[in-house]
C-alpha positions in Angstrom: 93.8 -46.8 -18.5 92.7 -46.4 -22.9 89.4 -45.2 -21.6 91.0 -42.1 -18.9 93.3 -41.2 -21.8 90.0 -40.5 -24.4 88.6 -38.8 -21.2 91.6 -36.9 -20.6 91.7 -35.7 -24.4 88.3 -35.1 -24.4 88.3 -32.9 -21.5 91.3 -31.1 -23.4 89.4 -30.7 -26.4 86.2 -29.0 -24.2 88.5 -26.2 -22.8 90.1 -25.5 -26.0 86.7 -24.6 -27.4 86.0 -22.7 -24.5 88.9 -21.3 -24.9 88.0 -19.9 -28.3 84.7 -18.7 -27.0 86.0 -16.5 -24.3 88.9 -15.7 -26.0 87.6 -14.9 -29.6 90.0 -12.2 -30.4 93.2 -15.4 -31.1 90.6 -16.8 -33.7 89.6 -16.4 -36.5 87.3 -18.6 -37.6 83.8 -16.8 -39.7 86.0 -13.7 -40.4 87.1 -14.9 -44.3 90.6 -15.6 -45.3 93.3 -13.8 -44.2 96.6 -12.8 -46.0 98.5 -16.4 -45.6 102.3 -15.1 -44.6 103.9 -18.4 -46.5 102.1 -17.7 -49.6 103.0 -13.7 -49.1 107.0 -14.7 -48.4 107.4 -16.5 -51.7 106.1 -13.1 -53.6 108.8 -12.1 -52.0 111.3 -14.2 -53.1 110.3 -13.8 -56.6 109.9 -10.1 -56.6 113.7 -10.6 -55.5 114.3 -12.7 -58.5 112.7 -9.9 -60.3 114.4 -7.0 -58.6 118.0 -9.0 -59.2 117.9 -11.2 -62.2 120.1 -14.1 -62.4 121.3 -13.4 -58.6 119.0 -15.8 -56.9 118.5 -18.3 -59.2 119.3 -22.0 -58.7 120.5 -22.2 -62.7 122.1 -19.9 -65.3 119.7 -17.6 -67.0 120.4 -17.4 -70.6 120.0 -14.0 -72.6 117.8 -15.0 -74.9 115.5 -16.5 -72.5 114.8 -13.5 -69.9 112.4 -11.9 -71.7 110.1 -15.1 -71.3 111.1 -15.8 -68.0 110.6 -12.0 -66.9 106.7 -12.4 -68.7 106.0 -15.2 -67.0 107.1 -14.2 -63.3 105.6 -11.0 -63.8 101.8 -12.4 -64.7 102.2 -15.3 -61.7 103.5 -12.1 -59.1 100.6 -10.4 -60.4 97.7 -12.7 -60.0 98.9 -13.9 -56.4 99.5 -10.4 -55.6 95.9 -9.6 -56.7 94.8 -12.7 -54.3 96.7 -11.4 -51.4 95.9 -7.9 -51.4 91.9 -8.3 -52.0 92.6 -10.8 -48.6 93.7 -7.5 -47.0 91.0 -5.4 -48.4 88.1 -7.8 -47.2 89.8 -8.0 -43.6 89.7 -4.0 -43.8 85.9 -4.3 -44.0 85.4 -1.1 -46.1 82.1 0.2 -46.5 80.3 -0.2 -49.9 82.9 -1.9 -51.3 81.8 -5.2 -52.9 83.7 -8.5 -54.2 83.4 -6.7 -57.6 85.5 -3.1 -56.4 87.9 -4.8 -53.9 88.9 -7.5 -56.9 89.4 -4.4 -59.3 91.0 -2.1 -56.2 93.4 -5.1 -55.7 94.5 -5.7 -59.5 95.7 -2.3 -59.7 97.6 -2.0 -56.4 99.7 -5.4 -58.0 99.8 -3.9 -60.9 101.4 -0.6 -59.4 103.6 -2.5 -57.4 104.8 -4.4 -60.5 105.0 -1.2 -62.4 106.9 0.6 -59.9 110.2 -2.6 -60.1 112.2 -0.3 -62.8 112.1 2.7 -60.4 112.8 0.8 -57.4 115.7 -0.8 -59.1 117.2 2.5 -59.9 116.8 3.3 -55.4 118.2 -0.2 -55.1 121.3 0.8 -57.5 122.2 3.9 -55.3 121.6 2.0 -52.2 124.5 -0.5 -53.5 126.6 2.1 -54.1 126.3 3.5 -51.3 127.0 0.5 -49.3 130.3 0.1 -51.5 131.4 3.6 -51.0 130.6 3.4 -47.4 132.3 0.2 -46.4 135.9 -0.5 -47.4 135.4 -4.3 -47.0 132.9 -4.4 -50.2 134.5 -5.8 -53.1 131.7 -5.2 -55.5 128.1 -5.3 -56.3 127.9 -8.7 -56.8 129.1 -9.7 -53.1 126.7 -6.6 -51.4 123.8 -8.3 -53.4 124.5 -11.9 -52.3 125.5 -11.4 -48.8 124.5 -8.0 -47.4 121.8 -8.5 -45.0 120.8 -4.3 -45.1 120.5 -4.5 -49.3 117.8 -7.0 -48.7 116.0 -6.0 -45.6 116.3 -2.4 -48.1 114.9 -4.0 -51.5 111.8 -5.2 -49.2 110.9 -2.7 -47.8 110.9 -0.3 -50.8 108.4 -2.8 -52.0 105.9 -3.1 -48.9 106.3 0.8 -48.9 104.3 0.6 -52.2 101.6 -1.0 -50.6 101.6 0.5 -47.5 101.1 3.9 -49.3 98.3 2.5 -50.9 96.5 1.9 -47.2 97.1 -2.3 -47.9 96.2 -4.1 -44.7 98.6 -6.4 -43.3 100.1 -7.8 -46.5 103.1 -5.2 -46.2 103.7 -5.6 -42.3 104.2 -9.2 -43.5 106.4 -8.5 -46.3 108.5 -6.6 -43.9 108.8 -9.6 -41.3 109.6 -11.7 -43.9 113.0 -9.3 -44.3 113.4 -9.3 -40.2 113.0 -12.8 -39.8 115.8 -13.6 -42.6 118.0 -10.6 -41.4 117.1 -9.3 -38.2 116.9 -6.2 -39.4 112.9 -4.6 -38.5 112.0 -1.9 -41.0 108.2 -1.1 -40.6 106.9 -0.4 -44.3 105.5 2.8 -43.4 109.1 4.9 -42.6 110.0 6.9 -45.4 113.6 6.3 -46.5 115.7 8.3 -48.9 118.5 7.3 -51.6 122.1 5.9 -50.9 120.7 4.5 -47.7 123.0 2.2 -45.7 122.9 0.2 -43.2 126.1 -1.6 -42.4 126.1 -5.4 -40.7 122.3 -4.9 -39.8 121.5 -6.9 -37.0 119.1 -5.2 -34.6 118.4 -2.3 -36.0 115.0 -1.4 -35.9 113.2 1.8 -37.6 109.9 2.8 -36.5 106.4 3.8 -39.0 106.5 7.6 -39.1 110.6 8.0 -39.0 111.8 9.7 -41.9 115.4 9.6 -43.3 116.6 11.5 -46.3 119.4 11.3 -48.4 122.7 9.3 -47.6 121.9 7.7 -44.4 124.4 5.6 -42.6 123.7 3.5 -39.9 125.1 0.6 -37.7 123.6 -2.6 -36.3 121.9 -2.2 -33.0 120.6 1.1 -34.0 116.5 2.2 -33.1 114.9 4.8 -34.9 111.7 4.4 -32.0 108.5 5.7 -30.6 108.5 6.5 -27.1 106.5 4.6 -24.9 103.4 6.0 -23.2 101.3 4.2 -20.6 98.9 1.8 -21.1 95.7 2.6 -23.0 97.6 5.7 -24.6 98.8 4.5 -27.9 95.1 4.9 -29.4 95.7 8.5 -29.1 99.4 8.4 -31.4 98.2 5.6 -33.9 98.1 8.1 -36.6 100.4 10.3 -35.3 104.7 11.2 -35.5 105.9 8.9 -32.7 109.0 8.7 -34.4 112.4 10.4 -35.4 113.6 11.9 -38.1 116.9 12.0 -39.8 118.3 14.6 -42.3 120.9 14.2 -45.0 124.3 12.4 -44.3 124.0 11.2 -41.3 125.9 8.7 -39.5 124.4 6.6 -36.4 126.5 4.3 -34.8 126.1 1.3 -33.4 124.0 0.4 -30.5 122.1 4.1 -30.6 118.6 4.9 -29.5 117.0 7.6 -31.0 113.3 8.0 -29.8 109.9 10.3 -30.6 108.3 11.6 -32.8 109.5 15.4 -32.7 113.2 14.4 -32.4 115.2 15.2 -35.4 118.9 14.8 -36.1 120.2 17.9 -38.3 121.6 17.3 -41.3 125.4 15.9 -41.6 125.5 15.2 -37.9 127.1 12.3 -36.0 125.3 10.3 -33.6 127.8 8.0 -31.1 127.4 4.3 -30.6 125.3 3.5 -27.4 123.5 7.1 -26.6 120.5 7.7 -25.6 118.4 10.8 -27.4 115.0 11.9 -27.4 115.9 15.3 -27.9 116.6 17.2 -32.1 119.9 17.7 -32.8 121.0 20.6 -34.5 122.7 20.1 -38.2 126.6 19.4 -38.2 126.9 18.0 -34.3 128.5 15.1 -32.7 126.8 13.5 -30.3 129.0 10.9 -28.6 129.4 9.5 -24.5 132.1 10.0 -22.6 135.4 7.7 -22.7 134.9 5.9 -19.7 137.3 5.3 -17.3 138.8 1.6 -17.8 140.6 -0.4 -15.3 143.2 -2.8 -15.6 144.1 -5.1 -13.2 146.7 -7.7 -13.0 147.2 -11.4 -12.3 147.5 -12.5 -8.6 
């Protein structure tokens, strides 16, 4: 009986190895080390602590300890970020980019992200203000920082977008997937998002790569800012083209709305009602909503 078990195991191993040869696109055996998801997620958590000092720590940070702790955290983040960015650049396989050049470029990009932290904090302060003003349930800035998934998602996005603009492969997408896994909000790092952005509730929100969002935009749960589906094989033609909508300033988009297409522009100060499907541009100062459904009430029998 034991012999038969060993034969079955060896047969399974043989079949798996054969699959590795036949489906090489699912393996990464000799292509160099890829960025590590768990390492990047740990980096994201430390970056969030850098953005919101004292909010995400297990213990209180004395004020006279903040300089030393920040210096230590920044140094650690620079080293770890450089390592993961360098792996991404190696994956990209740029021609004429040797080991030293990749290392130099990775360090420069890591330092750029860290240098952007004060500016990102300024943006997030405006986003928190928009959340407080837009949601009567919010009782304090502290509550928004600790408990609002939309703020966590946009905080991660604003950092990942810096790396996306620098054309870093893989790492920014893995960063935003951290927020997606934690909040249910899926924002591609390529999306361009203006100041005072507020996602209320947030679960099920999807914002595609080439989406452009102006200032003071508010969206609710289940909103999709997406691309129109294409026939199989046609995706390569639009890979670097504008595929997702543009949302101008002061727009409100209610829950369940779907807005698709790279040529679709939602004009400033417009309101998009819940559960609507929009694939054409909407002029400024327009309300788009479904006709009121007819409700049927039946008594018990």
